[in-house]
C-alpha positions as CSV (number, residue, x, y, z in Angstrom):
1,M,-23.3,23.3,-164.5
2,S,-21.0,23.4,-161.6
3,D,-21.9,22.5,-157.6
4,L,-21.1,26.1,-157.1
5,S,-23.4,27.5,-158.9
6,S,-26.1,25.6,-158.6
7,S,-25.7,26.2,-154.8
8,T,-26.1,29.5,-155.6
9,L,-28.9,29.4,-158.1
10,M,-30.6,27.5,-154.9
11,L,-29.4,29.4,-152.6
12,A,-31.4,32.4,-154.7
13,I,-34.7,30.3,-155.1
14,C,-34.6,29.8,-151.3
15,L,-34.7,33.4,-150.6
16,V,-37.5,33.5,-152.9
17,W,-39.7,31.1,-151.4
18,L,-38.8,32.6,-147.4
19,V,-40.0,35.6,-148.8
20,T,-43.0,34.4,-150.4
21,I,-44.2,32.2,-147.0
22,V,-43.9,35.4,-144.8
23,Y,-45.6,37.0,-146.9
24,V,-48.1,35.3,-147.4
25,A,-47.6,35.1,-142.8
26,R,-47.9,38.9,-142.9
27,L,-51.3,38.7,-144.8
28,C,-52.9,36.4,-142.3
29,V,-51.4,38.7,-139.4
30,R,-52.0,42.5,-140.7
31,V,-54.7,42.8,-139.3
32,P,-55.6,40.6,-136.0
33,G,-58.9,38.3,-136.4
34,Q,-59.6,38.5,-139.2
35,S,-57.7,35.6,-140.6
36,A,-57.5,32.2,-139.2
37,G,-53.9,31.5,-140.2
38,L,-54.4,28.5,-142.9
39,P,-53.1,30.3,-146.5
40,A,-49.9,30.5,-143.8
41,A,-49.8,26.7,-142.6
42,F,-50.4,26.0,-146.3
43,C,-47.2,27.5,-147.2
44,F,-45.0,26.4,-143.7
45,A,-46.6,22.4,-144.3
46,T,-45.3,22.5,-148.3
47,T,-41.9,24.6,-147.2
48,F,-41.3,21.2,-144.4
49,L,-42.5,18.6,-146.6
50,Y,-40.1,20.1,-149.4
51,L,-37.6,21.1,-146.9
52,G,-34.6,18.8,-148.3
53,A,-34.4,22.1,-151.5
54,F,-32.3,24.3,-148.6
55,T,-30.1,22.1,-147.9
56,F,-28.9,22.3,-151.6
57,A,-27.6,25.6,-151.2
58,V,-24.9,24.5,-149.3
59,P,-21.8,24.8,-150.4
60,G,-20.3,22.0,-151.5
61,Y,-23.2,19.7,-150.6
62,S,-24.6,16.6,-153.1
63,H,-26.4,14.1,-152.8
64,E,-24.1,12.4,-155.3
65,R,-20.3,12.6,-153.8
66,L,-18.8,9.4,-152.6
67,D,-19.8,9.2,-149.1
68,A,-23.2,10.1,-149.2
69,H,-26.2,7.7,-148.0
70,F,-26.3,5.0,-150.6
71,Y,-30.4,5.6,-150.3
72,L,-30.5,9.2,-152.8
73,A,-28.6,7.8,-155.4
74,G,-31.9,5.7,-156.1
75,F,-33.9,9.2,-156.9
76,G,-31.7,8.9,-160.5
77,V,-31.6,12.6,-160.4
78,G,-28.8,15.5,-160.3
79,H,-28.6,18.5,-159.3
80,E,-29.7,20.1,-162.4
81,S,-33.1,17.9,-161.6
82,I,-33.1,19.9,-158.2
83,V,-33.1,23.1,-159.2
84,R,-35.9,23.0,-161.8
85,G,-38.2,21.2,-159.0
86,A,-36.8,23.8,-156.4
87,A,-37.6,26.0,-158.9
88,L,-41.4,25.2,-159.3
89,T,-42.2,24.5,-156.6
90,C,-41.0,28.2,-155.5
91,A,-43.2,29.5,-158.6
92,A,-46.0,27.7,-157.2
93,L,-45.9,29.2,-153.7
94,I,-45.5,32.4,-155.5
95,S,-48.5,31.5,-157.4
96,F,-50.2,30.4,-154.6
97,A,-49.5,34.1,-152.7
98,I,-51.0,36.2,-155.6
99,G,-54.0,33.8,-155.0
100,V,-54.3,35.1,-151.4
101,R,-53.7,38.3,-151.6
102,F,-56.5,38.3,-155.0
103,M,-58.7,37.0,-152.9
104,M,-58.4,39.1,-148.9
105,G,-57.0,42.3,-151.2
106,Q,-60.7,43.5,-150.0
107,A,-60.5,42.6,-146.5
108,L,-57.0,43.7,-146.0
109,L,-58.5,47.7,-146.5
110,N,-60.4,46.7,-143.3
111,T,-57.9,48.2,-140.3
112,T,-60.9,46.8,-137.5
113,V,-62.7,43.9,-138.0
114,S,-65.9,43.4,-136.2
115,P,-65.8,43.0,-132.4
116,R,-65.6,39.5,-130.9
117,Y,-69.1,37.8,-129.8
118,V,-69.4,37.1,-126.2
119,F,-70.8,32.4,-126.2
120,S,-73.8,31.9,-125.2
121,E,-73.2,28.6,-123.0
122,P,-76.0,26.1,-123.4
123,P,-75.3,26.6,-127.4
124,F,-71.7,26.7,-127.1
125,R,-71.4,23.1,-124.7
126,L,-73.7,21.8,-127.6
127,A,-71.8,23.1,-130.7
128,M,-67.8,22.4,-128.7
129,M,-69.7,18.3,-127.1
130,I,-70.3,17.6,-131.1
131,L,-67.0,18.8,-132.2
132,F,-65.2,17.0,-129.7
133,G,-67.5,13.7,-131.2
134,L,-66.4,13.9,-134.7
135,A,-62.7,14.7,-133.2
136,L,-63.1,11.2,-131.4
137,L,-64.4,9.3,-134.4
138,G,-60.7,11.4,-135.9
139,V,-58.9,9.2,-133.3
140,L,-60.8,6.1,-132.5
141,I,-61.6,4.8,-136.8
142,P,-57.9,4.9,-137.2
143,I,-56.6,3.2,-133.7
144,S,-59.6,0.5,-134.6
145,G,-59.3,-0.7,-137.9
146,I,-62.9,-0.6,-138.5
147,R,-63.9,-0.2,-141.8
148,F,-67.4,0.8,-143.6
149,P,-68.7,3.1,-146.4
150,L,-66.7,6.1,-146.2
151,S,-64.6,5.8,-142.9
152,Q,-61.0,7.0,-144.3
153,A,-63.1,10.3,-145.5
154,I,-65.0,10.3,-141.7
155,G,-61.6,9.8,-140.2
156,S,-60.1,12.6,-141.7
157,V,-62.9,15.0,-141.0
158,G,-62.5,13.9,-137.4
159,H,-58.8,14.4,-137.5
160,N,-59.3,18.0,-139.0
161,A,-62.2,18.2,-136.7
162,I,-59.4,18.0,-133.3
163,L,-57.6,20.9,-135.1
164,A,-61.0,23.1,-135.2
165,L,-62.1,21.9,-131.5
166,I,-58.4,23.5,-130.2
167,C,-58.6,26.5,-131.8
168,V,-62.6,27.5,-130.4
169,G,-61.0,26.4,-127.3
170,I,-58.1,28.1,-127.5
171,Y,-60.0,31.2,-129.0
172,K,-62.5,31.5,-126.7
173,A,-60.8,31.3,-123.1
174,R,-58.7,34.0,-125.1
175,V,-61.8,36.1,-124.8
176,N,-63.3,34.8,-121.6
177,Q,-59.6,35.3,-120.2
178,S,-60.0,31.9,-118.8
179,V,-56.9,30.2,-116.9
180,I,-58.2,27.0,-116.8
181,G,-59.4,27.0,-120.6
182,K,-56.2,28.4,-121.9
183,I,-54.2,25.8,-119.6
184,L,-56.5,22.9,-121.0
185,F,-56.4,23.9,-124.6
186,Y,-52.6,24.9,-124.6
187,T,-51.9,21.6,-123.7
188,S,-53.9,19.9,-125.9
189,A,-52.0,21.3,-128.6
190,I,-49.0,20.8,-127.2
191,I,-49.6,16.9,-126.3
192,L,-51.2,16.3,-129.8
193,P,-48.3,16.0,-132.5
194,I,-46.4,13.3,-129.6
195,Y,-49.8,11.2,-130.0
196,Y,-49.6,11.2,-133.1
197,L,-46.1,10.4,-133.0
198,L,-46.4,8.1,-130.2
199,V,-49.5,6.0,-131.6
200,F,-48.8,6.0,-135.2
201,G,-44.9,6.5,-135.8
202,F,-45.2,9.7,-137.8
203,V,-44.2,12.8,-137.6
204,S,-45.1,14.9,-140.1
205,H,-48.8,14.9,-139.0
206,G,-47.9,15.9,-135.9
207,F,-46.4,19.0,-137.0
208,I,-49.3,20.4,-139.6
209,A,-51.2,19.9,-137.2
210,S,-49.1,22.4,-134.5
211,I,-48.5,24.6,-137.5
212,I,-52.0,24.8,-138.1
213,I,-52.9,25.9,-134.4
214,L,-50.0,27.7,-134.1
215,M,-50.8,30.2,-137.1
216,F,-54.3,30.1,-135.9
217,I,-53.1,31.2,-132.0
218,V,-50.7,34.0,-134.2
219,A,-53.5,34.9,-136.2
220,S,-56.1,35.3,-134.2
221,S,-54.4,37.4,-131.3
222,S,-55.4,40.7,-130.8
223,R,-52.3,42.0,-131.2
224,Q,-50.6,43.1,-133.9
225,Q,-47.0,43.3,-133.4
226,W,-45.8,40.4,-136.3
227,T,-44.0,42.7,-138.9
228,Y,-42.5,41.5,-142.1
229,S,-38.8,41.5,-140.0
230,R,-39.9,39.6,-137.1
231,L,-41.7,36.7,-139.6
232,F,-38.9,36.1,-141.2
233,L,-36.4,35.9,-138.3
234,A,-39.5,33.2,-136.3
235,T,-39.5,31.8,-139.5
236,I,-35.1,31.1,-139.6
237,I,-35.3,30.1,-136.0
238,I,-38.2,27.5,-135.8
239,G,-37.0,26.3,-139.3
240,Y,-33.5,25.7,-138.0
241,I,-35.0,24.0,-134.9
242,L,-36.9,21.9,-136.7
243,A,-34.4,21.0,-139.2
244,S,-32.7,19.6,-135.9
245,L,-35.0,17.7,-134.4
246,C,-35.9,16.1,-138.2
247,V,-31.7,14.9,-138.4
248,L,-32.4,13.5,-134.7
249,Y,-35.6,11.7,-135.7
250,F,-34.5,10.2,-138.7
251,T,-31.1,9.2,-136.7
252,S,-33.6,7.7,-134.3
253,R,-36.9,6.9,-136.4
254,D,-36.5,3.1,-136.8
255,E,-35.3,2.5,-132.6
256,L,-39.0,5.2,-132.1
257,R,-40.8,2.9,-134.3
258,S,-39.6,-0.6,-133.8
259,V,-41.3,0.3,-129.9
260,I,-44.2,1.9,-131.7
261,W,-44.8,-0.7,-134.1
262,G,-44.2,-3.1,-132.0
263,G,-47.2,-2.8,-130.1
264,Q,-44.5,-2.1,-126.8
265,S,-46.6,-0.3,-123.9
266,Y,-47.2,3.9,-123.7
267,G,-44.8,3.8,-120.8
268,L,-42.1,2.4,-123.0
269,R,-43.0,4.6,-125.2
270,V,-42.8,7.8,-123.8
271,T,-39.2,6.7,-122.3
272,T,-37.6,5.7,-125.9
273,L,-38.8,9.3,-127.4
274,F,-37.1,11.0,-124.2
275,D,-34.5,9.1,-124.4
276,V,-34.3,10.0,-128.2
277,L,-34.2,13.6,-127.4
278,R,-31.5,13.8,-124.6
279,D,-29.0,13.4,-128.2
280,V,-30.4,16.6,-130.0
281,E,-27.8,18.6,-130.9
282,P,-28.2,22.0,-133.2
283,L,-28.1,21.0,-136.6
284,N,-24.4,21.9,-138.7
285,P,-24.5,22.4,-142.2
286,A,-21.7,21.4,-142.5
287,D,-22.1,17.5,-141.5
288,F,-22.9,16.3,-144.8
289,V,-24.4,13.4,-143.4
290,S,-26.7,15.2,-141.3
291,L,-28.1,16.5,-144.3
292,D,-28.6,13.1,-146.5
293,R,-30.8,12.5,-143.7
294,I,-33.3,15.1,-144.1
295,N,-33.3,14.6,-147.7
296,M,-33.8,10.6,-147.1
297,R,-37.3,11.7,-146.3
298,L,-37.8,15.3,-147.3
299,S,-36.9,15.3,-150.7
300,Q,-39.6,16.2,-152.3
301,T,-38.1,18.7,-154.4
302,A,-36.1,15.6,-156.6
303,F,-39.6,13.8,-156.7
304,V,-40.4,16.9,-158.8
305,G,-37.4,17.3,-160.7
306,R,-37.7,13.7,-161.3
307,T,-41.2,14.6,-162.9
308,I,-40.1,17.4,-164.8
309,D,-37.4,15.6,-166.3
310,W,-39.7,11.9,-166.9
311,H,-42.2,13.8,-168.6
312,A,-39.8,15.5,-171.1
313,Q,-38.4,12.1,-171.9
314,Y,-41.9,10.6,-172.2
315,P,-44.3,13.3,-173.5
316,E,-47.2,10.6,-173.8
317,L,-47.8,10.6,-169.9
318,R,-49.8,14.2,-169.9
319,Q,-53.0,13.4,-168.6
320,Y,-54.9,16.9,-169.2
321,G,-56.8,16.9,-166.3
322,A,-57.9,13.1,-166.4
323,T,-57.3,12.2,-162.6
324,L,-58.2,15.8,-161.7
325,F,-61.4,15.7,-162.8
326,L,-62.1,12.6,-160.4
327,F,-62.9,14.3,-157.8
328,V,-66.5,15.0,-159.0
329,F,-67.4,11.6,-158.0
330,A,-65.1,11.5,-154.6
331,W,-68.4,11.6,-152.1
332,V,-69.5,7.6,-153.9
333,P,-68.9,5.3,-150.9
334,R,-66.5,2.2,-152.0
335,F,-69.0,-0.1,-152.1
336,L,-70.2,1.5,-154.8
337,W,-67.5,1.9,-156.5
338,P,-65.0,-1.1,-156.2
339,G,-62.4,0.5,-157.4
340,K,-62.4,4.0,-156.1
341,P,-58.4,4.9,-155.4
342,S,-57.2,4.3,-152.2
343,M,-54.2,6.3,-150.1
344,G,-51.8,4.9,-149.2
345,T,-49.7,3.5,-152.3
346,S,-47.2,5.1,-154.5
347,T,-48.7,4.8,-158.0
348,V,-48.6,8.5,-158.7
349,L,-45.1,9.0,-157.4
350,E,-44.0,5.8,-159.7
351,E,-46.0,6.5,-163.1
352,N,-44.6,10.4,-163.4
353,T,-41.3,9.4,-162.1
354,G,-41.0,6.0,-163.1
355,L,-39.3,5.4,-160.0
356,T,-40.7,2.2,-158.2
357,F,-40.8,2.1,-154.4
358,S,-40.8,-0.9,-151.6
359,S,-44.5,-2.3,-150.5
360,G,-43.8,-1.3,-147.3
361,T,-43.1,2.3,-148.0
362,T,-46.1,5.5,-149.1
363,F,-44.3,8.2,-151.2
364,G,-47.4,10.5,-151.4
365,A,-47.1,12.8,-155.0
366,G,-48.6,16.1,-153.8
367,P,-50.8,18.6,-156.0
368,I,-47.7,19.9,-157.6
369,I,-46.9,16.9,-159.4
370,E,-50.2,16.0,-159.9
371,L,-50.8,18.9,-162.4
372,Y,-47.4,19.1,-163.4
373,S,-48.3,15.9,-165.0
374,N,-51.8,17.2,-165.9
375,F,-51.3,20.4,-167.5
376,G,-47.7,20.8,-167.1
377,T,-46.2,23.8,-165.8
378,S,-49.1,26.3,-166.8
379,G,-51.5,24.0,-164.3
380,V,-49.3,24.0,-161.9
381,L,-49.4,28.1,-161.8
382,V,-53.3,28.3,-162.6
383,G,-53.7,25.4,-159.8
384,F,-52.0,27.0,-157.4
385,F,-53.7,30.5,-158.1
386,L,-56.8,28.9,-157.1
387,F,-55.6,27.1,-154.7
388,G,-54.8,30.2,-153.3
389,L,-58.0,32.0,-153.8
390,I,-60.3,28.6,-152.3
391,L,-57.9,28.5,-148.9
392,A,-58.2,32.1,-148.4
393,K,-62.0,32.7,-149.1
394,M,-62.4,29.5,-146.2
395,D,-60.1,30.7,-144.1
396,L,-62.0,34.4,-144.1
397,M,-65.3,33.1,-143.9
398,A,-63.9,30.5,-140.6
399,M,-63.0,33.7,-138.9
400,S,-66.1,35.4,-139.8
401,Y,-68.4,33.0,-138.6
402,L,-66.3,32.8,-135.3
403,R,-66.3,36.4,-134.5
404,A,-69.6,36.4,-134.5
405,G,-69.8,33.4,-132.1
406,F,-70.7,30.3,-134.3
407,V,-68.8,27.6,-133.6
408,L,-70.4,24.8,-136.4
409,G,-69.6,27.8,-139.2
410,F,-66.4,28.0,-138.0
411,A,-65.3,24.6,-138.1
412,K,-67.2,23.2,-141.6
413,F,-64.8,26.1,-143.1
414,F,-62.5,25.5,-141.4
415,V,-62.6,21.4,-141.5
416,V,-62.7,22.1,-145.5
417,G,-59.5,24.7,-145.4
418,V,-57.4,22.6,-143.3
419,A,-58.1,19.3,-145.7
420,L,-56.2,21.2,-148.6
421,I,-53.4,21.9,-146.5
422,A,-52.0,18.1,-147.1
423,P,-48.1,19.0,-149.4
424,L,-47.8,15.3,-150.1
425,T,-51.7,14.3,-150.6
426,D,-53.3,13.5,-154.5
427,F,-55.7,15.8,-155.2
428,F,-58.9,12.9,-155.4
429,F,-58.1,12.2,-151.4
430,F,-58.4,16.2,-150.4
431,A,-60.9,17.1,-152.8
432,N,-62.8,13.9,-151.1
433,S,-62.2,15.1,-147.5
434,M,-62.8,18.7,-148.1
435,V,-66.4,17.3,-149.8
436,I,-67.8,14.6,-147.0
437,A,-66.3,17.3,-144.3
438,W,-69.2,20.1,-146.1
439,I,-71.3,17.4,-146.0
440,V,-71.3,16.1,-142.6
441,I,-71.0,19.3,-140.7
442,T,-73.5,20.6,-143.2
443,L,-76.0,17.9,-142.0
444,L,-75.2,18.4,-138.2
445,Q,-76.3,21.9,-138.5
446,A,-79.6,21.8,-140.1
447,S,-80.3,18.2,-137.9
448,I,-80.1,21.0,-135.0
449,F,-81.9,23.9,-136.3
450,N,-84.5,21.4,-137.4
451,N,-84.9,19.4,-134.2
452,G,-87.4,22.5,-132.6
453,R,-85.0,23.0,-129.9
454,T,-84.2,26.4,-131.6
455,R,-86.9,27.9,-129.7
456,L,-85.9,26.9,-126.2
457,F,-83.3,29.3,-126.7
458,G,-84.3,31.8,-128.4
459,S,-82.5,33.5,-131.4
460,S,-79.4,33.3,-129.4
461,Y,-79.5,29.5,-128.9
462,N,-78.8,29.5,-132.6
463,R,-75.3,31.6,-132.0
464,S,-73.1,28.9,-131.2
465,F,-74.0,26.8,-134.8
């Protein structure tokens, strides 16, 4: 396949890809206030981490050219493999969209949703304090380095509770037309990705958090104004701005991380970040060096293509569900299961691509590669259809609870759904986060309902739980 024909084919794949994610976004915003936007956030987060695929739609671009960055040669894949990887990823998202449409089908028949409940202040404040406590765990556990049974999973629940806390705050501020509430929670949403960058040195966590909050804001808005054309245009514009920022970040990443990981003061970190942002420039698609920088980290499509090739060469690698069924034991703490899988390794990707990564870096495989390694293409398609069903169900349930005024009910389904939005996380770990989130918030709800205090406020006291 020539470079021209492969770029043309990749362009067609990317257009279908964009249409698919815009379709899912439209499903989420079609009836304002009915969805929390989680399915759309899943599509956009996945697209972000597979962004390198879109660079191969640029005519003449190749990671195999003579002046390409030497790092890209280590992937061991050609254009055809990358096209296969992009095609499978696009097919997975189409299957996901079908699952979302299937689950939301009945809901889409309703052109209106039930009116918003006016939150009762005493129970609302207590529910928000509980969410704040979980969110605080999400901040303190990774920063402190404290380890205890299920600490990693509880930290993940806390991280996702931060998003639930901000979304509930934004929703209530809009319902009550509270200017102070809007300033507080919108500012928190803006600060969150900066926090992830300045504290941990990672940009992907902050972006995924931002897109989840953004899609919640758009989907829960009372104004029905997002047509397909507007969504498509917004996706193109935001994607272009994001790609430009990614090039700047990857260019200056070593400088930023030397300050952040070197333990320098936060004042110096902020100053360094502003110095970096002064050099931002619009992405020039003809600048292949910039496209190389995108592919150096947002190259999951290449790994998908490599997995397809590697399994064709070594069919005995097929797992037939062996890695997926481990999620049944996700709740078991490490002290009872010493060999329990740990996050922060590249094991799954190495086993399925034949590549070897340095010990100082972590490359996640993600559900596409893991499903393919277990059941091939059919496993990816069926798996993503089920993802669409599950996430759409969590999404609709979360928003129905929030509209009814049940804050912790919303948080339970929302946090469980957010755990699925992990495009590079192995199946076991997001299943682990989902199970622990459900258990933790259910136990909190049960303890509040059963401690006798509900009688003090009457039946309305339950409303925020």
